[in-house]
C-alpha positions as CSV (number, residue, x, y, z in Angstrom):
1,M,-189.2,-91.2,-105.7
2,E,-188.4,-92.7,-108.9
3,L,-185.9,-90.4,-111.1
4,F,-184.6,-91.2,-114.0
5,T,-180.1,-90.3,-114.7
6,H,-178.6,-89.6,-117.7
7,T,-175.6,-86.9,-118.8
8,L,-174.6,-87.3,-122.5
9,P,-171.3,-87.1,-124.1
10,N,-171.3,-82.7,-124.0
11,G,-171.4,-82.9,-119.6
12,I,-174.9,-81.6,-119.6
13,R,-176.9,-83.7,-116.8
14,L,-180.8,-85.2,-117.2
15,I,-183.3,-85.8,-114.7
16,H,-186.5,-87.4,-115.1
17,H,-189.3,-87.7,-112.7
18,R,-192.4,-89.5,-114.1
19,I,-196.1,-89.0,-112.5
20,A,-199.8,-89.3,-114.3
21,S,-200.2,-86.0,-115.5
22,P,-201.4,-84.5,-118.2
23,V,-199.1,-81.4,-117.9
24,G,-195.2,-81.9,-118.3
25,H,-193.1,-79.6,-117.2
26,C,-188.8,-79.3,-118.3
27,G,-186.1,-76.6,-117.7
28,L,-183.3,-75.9,-118.4
29,I,-180.9,-74.9,-114.7
30,I,-177.7,-73.3,-115.7
31,N,-174.6,-72.5,-113.0
32,T,-174.7,-69.4,-113.5
33,G,-175.9,-65.8,-112.1
34,S,-175.6,-62.8,-110.7
35,R,-172.4,-63.8,-108.7
36,D,-170.3,-64.8,-111.7
37,E,-170.2,-60.8,-113.6
38,D,-167.8,-58.4,-113.4
39,E,-167.6,-55.3,-112.4
40,T,-168.5,-53.9,-115.9
41,E,-171.3,-57.2,-116.1
42,H,-173.5,-55.7,-113.1
43,G,-176.5,-57.0,-114.0
44,M,-175.6,-59.6,-117.2
45,A,-177.0,-62.7,-116.0
46,H,-180.6,-61.3,-115.5
47,F,-180.2,-59.4,-118.7
48,I,-179.4,-62.1,-121.0
49,E,-182.2,-64.0,-119.2
50,H,-184.4,-61.4,-120.9
51,V,-183.0,-60.8,-124.5
52,I,-182.9,-65.0,-125.0
53,F,-186.6,-64.0,-126.1
54,K,-185.9,-61.9,-128.4
55,G,-185.2,-64.1,-131.4
56,T,-183.3,-66.6,-132.4
57,Q,-181.3,-67.4,-136.0
58,K,-184.9,-68.7,-137.0
59,R,-187.4,-67.4,-135.2
60,K,-188.2,-63.5,-134.5
61,T,-189.3,-62.3,-131.0
62,W,-193.5,-62.9,-132.0
63,H,-192.7,-66.8,-132.9
64,I,-190.6,-68.0,-129.2
65,L,-193.3,-66.2,-127.4
66,S,-196.5,-68.1,-129.9
67,R,-195.3,-71.3,-129.8
68,L,-195.9,-72.5,-126.6
69,D,-199.0,-69.9,-126.0
70,D,-200.7,-71.0,-129.0
71,V,-201.2,-74.2,-127.9
72,G,-201.3,-73.0,-124.0
73,G,-198.4,-74.3,-122.4
74,E,-196.4,-71.4,-120.7
75,L,-192.8,-70.6,-121.3
76,N,-190.7,-68.7,-118.0
77,A,-187.5,-67.5,-116.8
78,Y,-185.6,-66.8,-113.6
79,T,-182.2,-65.0,-112.3
80,S,-180.7,-65.8,-108.7
81,K,-176.9,-65.0,-107.6
82,E,-176.1,-68.6,-108.8
83,E,-178.0,-69.9,-111.5
84,T,-180.4,-68.8,-114.7
85,A,-183.4,-71.2,-115.7
86,I,-185.6,-71.2,-118.2
87,Y,-188.0,-73.3,-118.7
88,S,-192.2,-74.7,-119.7
89,S,-195.0,-76.4,-118.9
90,F,-197.2,-77.8,-121.4
91,L,-199.7,-80.6,-122.5
92,I,-197.5,-83.7,-122.4
93,Q,-198.3,-84.2,-126.3
94,D,-196.5,-81.0,-126.2
95,F,-193.1,-81.6,-125.2
96,D,-191.3,-82.1,-128.2
97,R,-192.1,-78.5,-128.9
98,A,-191.3,-77.5,-126.0
99,I,-187.8,-79.3,-125.5
100,E,-186.9,-77.4,-129.1
101,L,-188.1,-74.4,-128.3
102,L,-185.7,-74.3,-124.9
103,H,-183.3,-75.9,-126.8
104,D,-182.9,-72.9,-129.6
105,I,-183.3,-70.0,-127.3
106,T,-180.9,-71.2,-124.9
107,F,-178.0,-72.2,-127.4
108,H,-179.1,-70.2,-130.7
109,S,-180.7,-66.5,-129.9
110,V,-178.7,-64.0,-131.6
111,F,-179.5,-60.6,-129.3
112,P,-180.8,-58.3,-132.4
113,E,-179.1,-54.8,-131.5
114,K,-182.4,-53.2,-131.4
115,E,-184.2,-55.7,-129.3
116,I,-181.4,-55.2,-126.3
117,N,-181.7,-51.7,-126.9
118,K,-185.8,-51.6,-126.5
119,E,-184.7,-54.2,-124.2
120,K,-182.7,-51.5,-121.7
121,E,-185.6,-49.4,-121.1
122,V,-188.0,-52.7,-120.0
123,I,-185.2,-53.5,-117.7
124,I,-184.5,-49.7,-116.3
125,D,-188.0,-49.7,-115.5
126,E,-188.4,-52.8,-113.6
127,I,-185.2,-51.5,-111.9
128,N,-187.2,-48.8,-111.1
129,S,-190.1,-50.5,-110.0
130,Y,-188.0,-52.4,-107.4
131,K,-186.8,-49.1,-106.0
132,D,-190.3,-48.3,-105.3
133,N,-190.8,-51.2,-103.1
134,P,-188.6,-51.0,-100.0
135,A,-189.6,-54.4,-98.7
136,E,-187.4,-55.6,-101.6
137,L,-185.0,-53.6,-102.1
138,I,-184.0,-53.5,-98.5
139,I,-183.6,-57.4,-99.0
140,D,-180.6,-56.5,-101.7
141,D,-179.0,-53.9,-99.9
142,F,-178.8,-56.2,-97.0
143,E,-177.2,-58.6,-99.1
144,E,-174.6,-55.7,-100.3
145,L,-173.7,-53.9,-97.0
146,V,-173.2,-57.9,-95.6
147,F,-170.9,-59.1,-98.9
148,D,-169.2,-55.4,-98.7
149,D,-170.6,-54.3,-102.3
150,G,-168.7,-57.1,-103.8
151,P,-170.2,-59.5,-106.8
152,M,-172.4,-61.7,-104.1
153,G,-173.8,-58.4,-102.4
154,H,-175.1,-56.8,-106.1
155,N,-178.8,-56.6,-106.8
156,I,-179.2,-59.3,-109.6
157,L,-180.8,-56.1,-111.9
158,G,-177.6,-54.5,-112.6
159,T,-178.1,-50.4,-112.2
160,A,-179.3,-48.3,-114.8
161,E,-176.2,-47.0,-115.8
162,S,-174.2,-50.8,-116.2
163,I,-177.6,-51.5,-118.0
164,K,-177.4,-48.5,-120.8
165,N,-173.5,-49.9,-121.2
166,F,-173.8,-53.4,-122.6
167,A,-174.2,-54.0,-126.4
168,R,-173.6,-57.3,-127.9
169,E,-170.6,-58.6,-128.0
170,D,-170.9,-58.4,-124.0
171,I,-173.4,-60.8,-124.1
172,L,-171.6,-63.2,-126.6
173,K,-168.7,-62.8,-123.7
174,F,-170.6,-63.7,-120.8
175,I,-172.1,-66.5,-122.3
176,A,-168.9,-67.9,-123.4
177,N,-167.2,-67.2,-119.8
178,N,-169.6,-68.7,-117.8
179,Y,-172.6,-71.2,-119.5
180,H,-170.4,-74.3,-119.3
181,T,-172.0,-77.3,-120.4
182,D,-171.1,-79.5,-117.3
183,Q,-173.1,-76.9,-115.3
184,M,-176.6,-77.4,-117.2
185,V,-178.7,-80.0,-115.6
186,L,-182.2,-80.6,-118.6
187,C,-185.1,-81.7,-115.6
188,M,-188.7,-82.7,-116.5
189,V,-191.7,-84.1,-114.6
190,G,-194.2,-85.7,-116.7
191,D,-195.7,-88.6,-117.6
192,M,-193.6,-89.8,-120.1
193,E,-191.5,-93.1,-120.8
194,P,-187.1,-92.5,-119.7
195,G,-186.4,-93.5,-122.5
196,R,-188.4,-91.3,-124.8
197,F,-187.1,-88.5,-122.5
198,L,-183.2,-89.6,-123.2
199,K,-184.2,-89.8,-126.8
200,T,-185.8,-86.5,-127.1
201,A,-182.9,-84.4,-125.0
202,N,-180.0,-85.8,-127.3
203,K,-181.9,-85.1,-129.6
204,Y,-181.3,-81.6,-129.4
205,F,-179.0,-80.7,-126.7
206,G,-176.5,-84.2,-127.4
207,A,-175.3,-82.4,-130.5
208,E,-174.0,-79.2,-128.7
209,Q,-169.8,-78.7,-127.8
210,S,-168.8,-79.8,-124.8
211,S,-167.7,-76.6,-123.1
212,F,-166.1,-77.2,-119.3
213,R,-165.3,-75.0,-116.0
214,T,-162.0,-74.5,-115.5
215,Q,-163.0,-71.1,-113.0
216,K,-163.5,-71.1,-109.5
217,R,-166.2,-68.4,-108.1
218,P,-163.9,-65.8,-105.9
219,A,-164.2,-66.2,-102.3
220,P,-166.8,-63.7,-100.6
221,P,-165.0,-61.1,-98.4
222,T,-164.3,-61.5,-95.1
223,Y,-167.5,-60.2,-93.2
224,K,-167.6,-58.0,-90.1
225,P,-170.2,-56.9,-88.5
226,S,-172.0,-53.2,-89.9
227,E,-174.9,-50.5,-88.9
228,L,-176.4,-48.7,-91.9
229,R,-179.4,-46.1,-91.3
230,K,-180.4,-45.1,-94.6
231,E,-183.4,-42.1,-94.8
232,L,-186.5,-42.6,-97.4
233,D,-189.8,-41.1,-98.4
234,T,-191.5,-44.0,-97.5
235,F,-194.8,-45.0,-95.2
236,Q,-193.1,-46.3,-92.6
237,S,-189.5,-47.8,-91.7
238,H,-188.2,-51.1,-92.6
239,I,-185.3,-52.7,-90.6
240,S,-182.9,-55.9,-91.2
241,I,-180.8,-58.1,-89.1
242,G,-178.5,-60.8,-89.9
243,N,-175.2,-63.1,-90.3
244,I,-173.4,-64.6,-92.6
245,A,-174.5,-68.1,-92.7
246,Y,-174.5,-71.5,-93.6
247,D,-172.7,-72.7,-97.3
248,L,-174.9,-75.2,-99.6
249,E,-172.4,-78.3,-98.8
250,N,-172.3,-77.3,-94.6
251,P,-174.4,-80.5,-93.3
252,K,-175.7,-78.0,-90.7
253,R,-177.9,-75.9,-93.1
254,L,-180.9,-77.8,-92.4
255,G,-180.6,-77.0,-88.5
256,L,-180.4,-73.5,-89.7
257,S,-183.5,-74.2,-91.6
258,L,-185.4,-75.6,-89.6
259,L,-184.7,-72.8,-87.1
260,N,-185.3,-69.6,-89.6
261,N,-189.2,-71.3,-89.9
262,L,-189.1,-71.5,-86.5
263,L,-188.6,-68.1,-86.5
264,G,-190.2,-66.0,-89.3
265,G,-191.3,-68.7,-91.6
266,P,-194.4,-68.7,-93.6
267,G,-196.3,-69.9,-90.8
268,M,-198.8,-67.4,-88.9
269,N,-197.7,-69.0,-85.1
270,S,-193.6,-68.1,-86.3
271,R,-191.9,-66.5,-83.1
272,L,-191.3,-63.1,-84.7
273,N,-194.7,-63.0,-86.1
274,M,-196.3,-63.9,-82.6
275,A,-194.2,-60.9,-80.9
276,L,-194.2,-58.2,-83.0
277,R,-197.6,-58.6,-84.5
278,E,-199.7,-60.7,-82.6
279,K,-198.3,-59.4,-79.2
280,N,-197.6,-56.0,-79.5
281,G,-199.5,-54.6,-82.8
282,I,-196.5,-53.3,-84.2
283,A,-195.2,-55.1,-87.5
284,Y,-197.5,-56.1,-90.4
285,N,-194.8,-57.8,-92.4
286,I,-192.3,-59.6,-90.9
287,E,-190.2,-63.1,-91.8
288,S,-186.8,-64.0,-91.9
289,I,-184.7,-65.7,-94.9
290,Y,-181.8,-67.9,-95.0
291,S,-179.9,-68.5,-98.6
292,P,-177.4,-71.0,-98.7
293,Y,-174.5,-70.0,-101.5
294,Y,-171.1,-71.7,-102.3
295,G,-168.9,-70.7,-99.7
296,T,-170.9,-69.0,-98.0
297,G,-174.7,-67.9,-97.3
298,V,-176.6,-65.3,-95.4
299,F,-179.4,-65.2,-92.6
300,S,-181.5,-62.4,-92.4
301,I,-185.0,-61.0,-90.7
302,Y,-187.2,-58.5,-92.0
303,Y,-190.3,-56.2,-91.4
304,G,-192.0,-53.0,-91.6
305,T,-192.6,-50.6,-89.0
306,D,-194.2,-46.9,-87.8
307,S,-190.6,-44.8,-87.2
308,Q,-191.5,-44.5,-83.2
309,N,-191.1,-48.2,-83.4
310,I,-188.1,-49.1,-84.1
311,D,-186.0,-49.2,-81.2
312,R,-188.4,-51.2,-79.5
313,S,-189.0,-53.6,-82.0
314,L,-185.6,-54.2,-82.4
315,R,-185.5,-55.4,-79.1
316,I,-188.2,-57.5,-78.9
317,A,-186.3,-59.4,-82.3
318,R,-183.0,-59.7,-80.8
319,K,-184.9,-60.4,-77.4
320,E,-186.0,-63.8,-79.4
321,L,-182.8,-64.4,-81.0
322,A,-181.4,-64.5,-77.1
323,R,-184.2,-66.9,-76.6
324,L,-183.3,-69.9,-78.8
325,R,-179.3,-69.0,-77.9
326,T,-180.4,-69.9,-74.8
327,N,-183.4,-72.0,-74.5
328,K,-183.1,-75.2,-75.6
329,L,-186.1,-76.2,-77.4
330,G,-188.7,-78.7,-74.7
331,Q,-189.5,-82.2,-76.6
332,M,-192.5,-81.1,-77.5
333,Q,-191.8,-77.5,-79.3
334,L,-188.9,-79.6,-81.2
335,H,-191.9,-82.1,-81.9
336,K,-193.8,-79.1,-83.5
337,A,-191.1,-77.5,-85.2
338,R,-190.4,-80.7,-86.9
339,R,-194.3,-81.7,-88.0
340,Q,-194.3,-78.1,-89.5
341,L,-191.2,-78.1,-91.5
342,K,-191.5,-81.3,-92.9
343,G,-195.6,-80.6,-93.7
344,Q,-194.6,-77.5,-95.4
345,I,-191.4,-79.5,-98.0
346,T,-194.3,-81.5,-98.4
347,I,-196.8,-79.2,-99.5
348,S,-194.6,-77.7,-101.7
349,S,-193.5,-80.9,-103.3
350,E,-197.3,-81.1,-104.8
351,N,-196.2,-77.6,-107.1
352,K,-195.3,-79.9,-109.8
353,E,-193.6,-76.6,-112.0
354,N,-191.8,-75.8,-108.2
355,L,-190.5,-79.7,-107.8
356,M,-189.0,-80.2,-111.4
357,L,-187.1,-76.8,-110.5
358,N,-186.1,-78.5,-107.1
359,I,-185.3,-81.2,-108.4
360,G,-183.2,-80.7,-111.5
361,K,-181.7,-77.8,-108.5
362,S,-180.2,-80.8,-106.0
363,F,-179.7,-82.4,-109.4
364,L,-177.0,-79.3,-110.2
365,L,-176.0,-78.8,-106.8
366,Y,-174.7,-81.8,-105.3
367,N,-175.8,-84.8,-108.4
368,K,-179.0,-85.8,-106.1
369,V,-182.3,-86.1,-104.9
370,D,-183.1,-86.7,-101.5
371,S,-186.8,-87.9,-101.3
372,L,-188.8,-86.9,-99.4
373,N,-188.1,-90.0,-96.8
374,D,-184.5,-89.1,-96.5
375,I,-185.4,-85.5,-96.1
376,Y,-188.3,-86.6,-93.1
377,K,-185.2,-88.6,-91.1
378,K,-182.8,-85.8,-91.4
379,I,-185.2,-83.5,-89.8
380,D,-186.4,-85.9,-86.6
381,S,-182.3,-86.6,-86.6
382,L,-181.9,-82.5,-85.5
383,T,-182.4,-82.4,-81.9
384,A,-182.1,-79.7,-79.6
385,I,-178.5,-79.6,-79.0
386,D,-177.8,-79.2,-82.3
387,L,-180.0,-76.0,-82.7
388,L,-178.7,-74.7,-79.3
389,E,-175.4,-74.4,-81.0
390,I,-176.4,-73.4,-84.4
391,A,-178.4,-70.8,-82.7
392,N,-175.4,-69.8,-80.6
393,E,-173.2,-69.5,-84.3
394,I,-175.9,-67.5,-86.4
395,F,-177.6,-65.5,-83.9
396,D,-174.3,-63.7,-81.9
397,E,-175.4,-60.7,-80.7
398,K,-172.2,-59.6,-81.5
399,Q,-172.2,-60.8,-84.9
400,L,-175.1,-59.4,-86.4
401,S,-175.3,-56.9,-88.9
402,Y,-178.5,-53.4,-89.5
403,L,-179.5,-52.3,-92.1
404,I,-182.7,-49.7,-91.3
405,Y,-184.8,-47.6,-93.7
406,E,-185.8,-44.6,-91.9
407,Q,-188.8,-42.6,-92.6
408,S,-187.3,-39.6,-93.6
């Protein structure tokens, strides 16, 4: 993969991958998210992601939304615990239009009070909608359990109470404290000369004043395994099991990613899917999730089942975790697990919007991007002994936490 990289004088990093396509993808990824909120700012990072579309010094909401829509392009954004991304897809001839818009809404949004109040209602509706989906709600509630209700455990949306209290000055304060130029990456995938990308990026982003991060993210609280059961008015029970896991800089994170994929990844032949669904018929949606963060990480299993099958399903899930802790993968099993993970990564990279975001995030976190061949080599270097060691560290039954939504 040929990549062009450059750092502007204000610290904003640029990365571009040229491909032969009439469609381009460009985004600004900012190293701030819900983890960076204080007690009065719960939901602020996500709230800003909404209101940056509501007016700039020279555009009203309608003009922002129509700027790319009018030429068949798309404008989008997302917020996670540790990053905010604003990105677009467009015909390559509309690149200047797209990058100017990204700059305008990021650096020149005015946050009108009327629009702030209107968006509060929208996000409260989003929160209520989320509460109606226990399969998604339990993932956030499990992290809240693991991280003892600290900033790492807070859900990204916030609460209705916190959202109602936000004012324009709170938004400006959060941006001033967290939107640092040395924590931004402008990334692009598209058919464009690197020189033109640099010239245009510098035209719009290069004149912004430098702002460098000085504060450090606080360490998460000391983990203590725990179990919590809640009664919910649902048609089935929902279960999450897990432990804290490796952080973004731990070299064992790739091995855990492979084990996570083997245990409950997207493949229909994952061990949990075969054990809970295919062999016993007691669950429909089953997945395992590994999320690495700065200084910490989380591994969890999720599935839904009928209330009478809770204990049985827990025994089966624990049995699958125990198999990975006690039985070293055979040569053929390891070969298949490696090949499956490599195939999934390769297929995912064919989605060029995802590729753009992944390149940008990697450059933001590590200041480098591994090629597919580099990733293949790292996967192939994983041994059965490595994976057994990782399984015993992360899947230790004494270290597991449980969150169970029981049918009321």
